[in-house]
C-alpha positions as CSV (number, residue, x, y, z in Angstrom):
1,X,109.2,88.7,184.0
2,X,108.4,92.2,185.1
3,X,104.9,93.6,184.7
4,X,104.2,94.9,181.3
5,X,102.3,98.2,180.7
6,X,98.9,97.9,179.1
7,X,98.2,99.0,175.5
8,X,96.2,102.2,175.2
9,X,94.7,103.9,172.2
10,X,96.6,107.0,171.4
11,X,95.4,108.0,167.9
12,X,92.8,107.3,165.2
13,X,93.0,107.8,161.4
14,X,89.8,108.6,159.6
15,X,89.2,108.5,155.8
16,X,88.1,105.1,154.7
17,X,84.4,104.6,153.8
18,X,84.3,100.8,154.0
19,X,85.7,98.0,156.2
20,X,89.5,98.1,156.6
21,X,90.9,94.7,155.4
22,X,94.6,95.2,155.8
23,X,97.1,97.6,157.6
24,X,100.8,97.5,157.5
25,X,103.4,99.7,159.2
26,X,106.4,100.7,157.1
27,X,109.7,98.9,157.2
28,X,113.3,99.7,156.5
29,X,114.8,103.1,157.4
30,X,111.3,104.6,157.9
31,X,110.1,101.7,160.1
32,X,106.8,102.5,161.6
33,X,106.6,106.1,160.4
34,X,104.0,105.3,157.7
35,X,100.8,103.2,157.7
36,X,99.6,101.4,154.6
37,X,95.9,100.5,154.6
38,X,93.4,98.7,152.3
39,X,89.6,98.8,152.4
40,X,86.4,97.5,150.9
41,X,86.0,101.0,149.6
42,X,88.4,100.0,146.8
43,X,91.2,102.3,147.9
44,X,94.7,102.0,149.2
45,X,95.9,104.8,151.5
46,X,99.2,105.8,153.2
47,X,99.1,107.7,156.5
48,X,101.8,109.5,158.5
49,X,101.8,107.6,161.8
50,X,102.7,110.4,164.2
51,X,100.7,113.3,162.6
52,X,97.8,111.3,161.1
53,X,98.1,113.1,157.8
54,X,96.9,111.2,154.7
55,X,99.8,111.2,152.3
56,X,98.6,108.9,149.5
57,X,95.0,107.9,148.4
58,X,95.1,105.5,145.5
59,X,92.2,104.3,143.5
60,X,92.1,101.9,140.6
61,X,90.8,98.6,141.9
62,X,87.4,97.7,140.6
63,X,86.3,95.9,143.8
64,X,87.4,95.9,147.4
65,X,91.1,95.6,148.3
66,X,91.8,92.5,150.5
67,X,95.5,92.9,151.4
68,X,98.5,95.2,151.1
69,X,102.3,94.9,151.6
70,X,105.4,97.1,151.7
71,X,108.6,96.5,149.9
72,X,111.6,96.1,152.2
73,X,112.4,99.8,152.2
74,X,108.8,100.9,151.9
75,X,109.5,102.7,148.6
76,X,106.9,100.5,146.8
77,X,103.6,98.9,147.9
78,X,101.5,96.1,146.5
79,X,97.8,95.5,146.8
80,X,95.5,92.5,146.2
81,X,91.9,92.8,145.3
82,X,88.6,91.0,144.9
83,X,88.7,92.1,141.3
84,X,91.4,89.4,140.7
85,X,94.3,91.8,140.2
86,X,97.5,92.7,142.0
87,X,98.6,96.3,141.7
88,X,102.1,97.7,142.2
89,X,102.5,101.2,143.5
90,X,105.4,103.7,143.5
91,X,105.2,105.6,146.8
92,X,107.3,108.6,145.9
93,X,106.0,109.0,142.3
94,X,102.4,108.5,143.7
95,X,101.4,106.2,140.8
96,X,100.4,102.7,139.9
97,X,103.2,101.0,138.0
98,X,101.3,97.8,137.0
99,X,98.1,95.8,137.3
100,X,99.0,92.1,137.4
101,X,96.4,89.6,136.3
102,X,96.9,85.9,136.6
103,X,94.3,84.7,139.2
104,X,90.9,83.3,138.1
105,X,89.1,84.9,141.0
106,X,89.6,87.1,144.1
107,X,93.1,87.7,145.4
108,X,93.1,87.4,149.2
109,X,96.8,87.8,150.2
110,X,100.0,89.4,148.9
111,X,103.6,89.9,150.0
112,X,106.9,91.4,148.7
113,X,110.1,89.4,149.0
114,X,112.8,90.9,151.2
115,X,114.9,91.9,148.2
116,X,111.9,93.5,146.5
117,X,112.4,91.5,143.3
118,X,109.4,89.1,143.8
119,X,105.8,89.4,144.7
120,X,103.7,86.5,145.9
121,X,99.9,86.4,145.8
122,X,97.3,83.9,146.9
123,X,93.7,83.6,145.8
124,X,90.3,81.9,146.1
125,X,91.3,79.9,143.0
126,X,93.6,77.9,145.4
127,X,96.7,79.1,143.6
128,X,99.8,81.0,144.6
129,X,101.4,83.1,141.9
130,X,105.0,84.4,141.9
131,X,105.6,87.6,139.9
132,X,108.7,89.5,138.9
133,X,108.2,92.8,140.7
134,X,110.1,94.8,138.2
135,X,108.6,93.6,134.9
136,X,105.3,92.3,136.2
137,X,105.9,89.0,134.5
138,X,104.3,85.9,136.0
139,X,107.1,83.5,137.0
140,X,105.2,80.6,138.5
141,X,101.6,79.5,139.2
142,X,101.3,76.9,141.9
143,X,98.2,74.8,142.7
144,X,99.1,75.2,146.4
145,X,96.0,74.2,148.3
146,X,92.5,72.8,148.1
147,X,90.9,75.9,149.5
148,X,91.1,79.7,149.3
149,X,94.6,80.9,150.2
150,X,94.4,83.3,153.2
151,X,98.0,84.1,153.7
152,X,101.4,84.4,151.9
153,X,104.6,85.3,153.7
154,X,108.2,85.4,152.6
155,X,110.9,84.3,155.0
156,X,113.4,87.0,156.1
157,X,116.1,85.5,153.8
158,X,113.6,85.3,150.9
159,X,114.2,81.6,150.2
160,X,110.9,80.2,151.6
161,X,107.3,81.2,151.1
162,X,104.7,80.2,153.7
163,X,101.1,79.9,152.6
164,X,97.9,79.2,154.6
165,X,94.5,78.2,153.5
166,X,91.0,77.1,154.5
167,X,92.0,73.5,153.8
168,X,93.7,73.6,157.2
169,X,97.2,73.4,155.9
170,X,100.3,75.7,156.2
171,X,102.8,75.0,153.5
172,X,106.4,76.1,152.8
173,X,107.7,76.4,149.3
174,X,111.2,76.7,147.9
175,X,111.0,80.0,146.1
176,X,113.6,79.1,143.6
177,X,112.0,75.8,142.5
178,X,108.4,76.0,143.5
179,X,108.6,72.7,145.4
180,X,106.8,72.2,148.7
181,X,109.3,71.5,151.5
182,X,107.1,71.3,154.6
183,X,103.4,71.0,155.4
184,X,101.9,71.7,158.8
185,X,98.5,70.6,160.0
186,X,96.9,70.5,163.4
187,X,95.1,67.4,164.6
188,X,91.7,69.0,164.2
189,X,92.7,70.7,160.9
190,X,90.9,74.0,161.5
191,X,90.7,76.6,158.7
192,X,93.9,78.6,158.8
193,X,93.1,82.3,158.5
194,X,96.6,83.8,158.2
195,X,100.3,83.1,158.5
196,X,103.5,85.1,158.9
197,X,107.2,84.4,159.6
198,X,108.8,85.7,162.8
199,X,111.7,88.2,162.4
200,X,114.3,85.5,162.9
201,X,112.8,83.2,160.3
202,X,112.8,80.2,162.7
203,X,109.0,80.2,163.4
204,X,105.7,81.1,161.9
205,X,102.7,82.6,163.6
206,X,99.2,81.5,162.5
207,X,95.6,82.1,163.4
208,X,92.9,79.5,162.9
209,X,89.2,79.7,162.9
210,X,89.0,77.5,166.0
211,X,89.9,80.6,168.1
212,X,93.5,79.7,168.4
213,X,96.8,81.5,167.6
214,X,99.8,79.2,167.2
215,X,103.5,79.7,167.1
216,X,105.1,76.9,165.0
217,X,108.6,75.4,164.7
218,X,108.0,74.5,161.1
219,X,111.2,72.6,160.5
220,X,110.5,70.5,163.6
221,X,106.8,70.2,162.5
222,X,105.5,71.1,165.9
223,X,103.5,73.8,167.8
224,X,105.6,75.5,170.4
225,X,102.9,77.9,171.7
226,X,99.2,77.9,171.5
227,X,97.3,81.0,172.5
228,X,93.5,80.7,173.3
229,X,90.9,82.5,175.4
230,X,89.6,84.8,172.6
231,X,86.9,84.2,170.0
232,X,87.7,84.0,166.3
233,X,85.6,81.7,164.1
234,X,84.8,84.0,161.2
235,X,87.6,86.3,160.2
236,X,91.1,85.8,158.7
237,X,93.0,88.3,160.9
238,X,96.8,88.0,160.9
239,X,98.2,88.0,164.4
240,X,101.3,90.1,165.2
241,X,104.3,90.0,167.6
242,X,104.9,93.2,169.6
243,X,108.5,94.0,170.5
244,X,109.9,95.6,173.7
245,X,111.0,99.2,173.0
246,X,114.1,98.5,175.2
247,X,115.6,95.4,173.7
248,X,113.6,95.0,170.5
249,X,112.7,91.4,171.3
250,X,109.3,90.0,170.7
251,X,107.4,89.6,174.0
252,X,103.7,89.8,173.3
253,X,101.3,88.4,170.7
254,X,98.2,90.3,169.6
255,X,95.2,89.1,167.6
256,X,91.6,90.1,167.0
257,X,88.7,88.8,169.0
258,X,85.1,88.9,167.9
259,X,83.8,89.0,171.4
260,X,83.7,92.6,172.6
261,X,84.9,93.2,169.8
262,X,88.5,93.8,170.6
263,X,92.1,92.7,170.5
264,X,93.5,89.9,172.8
265,X,97.1,90.3,174.1
266,X,99.2,87.3,175.3
267,X,102.6,87.0,176.9
268,X,104.7,85.1,174.3
269,X,106.8,82.9,176.6
270,X,104.0,81.6,178.7
271,X,101.1,82.0,176.2
272,X,99.1,83.5,179.1
273,X,96.5,86.1,178.4
274,X,97.5,89.6,179.6
275,X,94.9,92.1,178.3
276,X,91.8,92.4,176.2
277,X,91.8,95.8,174.4
278,X,88.2,97.1,173.9
279,X,86.6,100.3,172.5
280,X,86.2,99.2,168.9
281,X,83.1,100.1,166.8
282,X,83.4,96.8,164.8
283,X,85.4,93.6,164.8
284,X,89.1,94.2,164.0
285,X,89.9,92.6,160.7
286,X,93.6,93.4,160.6
287,X,96.5,94.1,163.0
288,X,100.2,95.0,162.5
289,X,102.9,95.6,165.0
290,X,105.6,98.3,165.0
291,X,109.1,96.9,164.4
292,X,110.9,99.0,167.0
293,X,108.2,100.3,169.4
294,X,105.7,98.6,171.7
295,X,102.8,99.5,169.5
296,X,100.3,98.1,167.0
297,X,97.8,99.5,164.5
298,X,94.3,98.0,163.7
299,X,91.6,98.3,161.1
300,X,88.0,97.1,161.6
301,X,84.6,96.5,160.1
302,X,82.3,99.5,159.5
303,X,81.0,102.0,157.1
304,X,83.5,104.7,158.1
305,X,85.9,102.8,160.3
306,X,89.0,104.4,161.7
307,X,92.5,102.9,161.9
308,X,93.6,102.9,165.6
309,X,97.1,103.1,167.0
310,X,97.8,101.5,170.4
311,X,100.9,102.1,172.4
312,X,102.1,100.4,175.7
313,X,104.0,102.7,178.0
314,X,105.7,105.9,176.9
315,X,104.3,107.3,173.7
316,X,106.6,110.4,173.5
317,X,108.3,108.9,170.4
318,X,105.2,109.9,168.4
319,X,105.7,113.6,169.1
320,X,109.5,113.3,168.5
321,X,108.8,111.6,165.1
322,X,106.2,114.2,164.2
323,X,108.8,117.0,164.7
324,X,111.5,115.1,162.7
325,X,109.1,114.4,159.8
326,X,107.5,117.9,159.4
327,X,109.5,118.4,156.2
328,X,108.3,115.2,154.7
329,X,104.7,116.2,155.0
330,X,105.1,118.4,152.0
331,X,104.6,115.3,149.8
332,X,101.2,114.0,149.0
333,X,97.9,115.6,149.4
334,X,96.7,116.0,153.0
335,X,93.0,114.9,152.8
336,X,92.1,113.6,156.2
337,X,93.1,114.4,159.7
338,X,93.7,112.1,162.7
339,X,92.1,112.6,166.1
340,X,93.9,111.7,169.2
């Protein structure tokens, strides 16, 4: 395939006062225009991607926030915390709608279903809880693993839920019945740090604490790609698939590496390493890729760590989006600026 442009840092977003545990770029009509972030500083924030303006700054969790997720149209957000709660946020109304309590200990992972009617959460109590997103009612509590649950991910059609855990397993659950349909395990059974479905729903991407990133054909119970060459033995960073800006097809995989520290980039088809992105002040804990642009955002360990935006090739779309979104910046309270 033709040579791919390297990723370069184009923007930082400063405002958190503790390690950044989760970042997510918006979905739906506003895909990539907003960044949702969570931190050990107990806050959840929303940033305008192109301008760097802080639009939302939510407090309420009593301990650090471990994970966040958008609803399908990014009109709602959900957060999971070490305080054992899951909070649901209304983005436009700038308010917390509910604090959901059903786990016995820290909640490590959370996701919204594609239709926005369900929330899944996974905790250090080894359980997955399914919630009614509208009423906040607990629908199902599943003793899913024999170790802390590090990832929950709905399939694009909402029928399956993938879960990962320190027990070395990735499991797939029928959302309607709560039954386990598939279980994946590597021969060496390394702790699984994170899992997510690909956009077509045919595969899942996982990271394991043996310094590997794997692309799985879960129905066929096999690994189709294994990416190595980086170092990750301590942190549960979710890898991401970056899409070509031209054809919107996934072509690169990105994941954190403790060495450097930095982000490792691989070519998807060959699993060959392409680039190691450096320049971080601390180990990246979280990565998310833009749905339509060749770009990704990161969050890292630190006392005042920035979010960082990396773009491969032409970044003029940022200026174009900033111009288009000027009117939208009237909402929220600008409280922090980004530096290029």
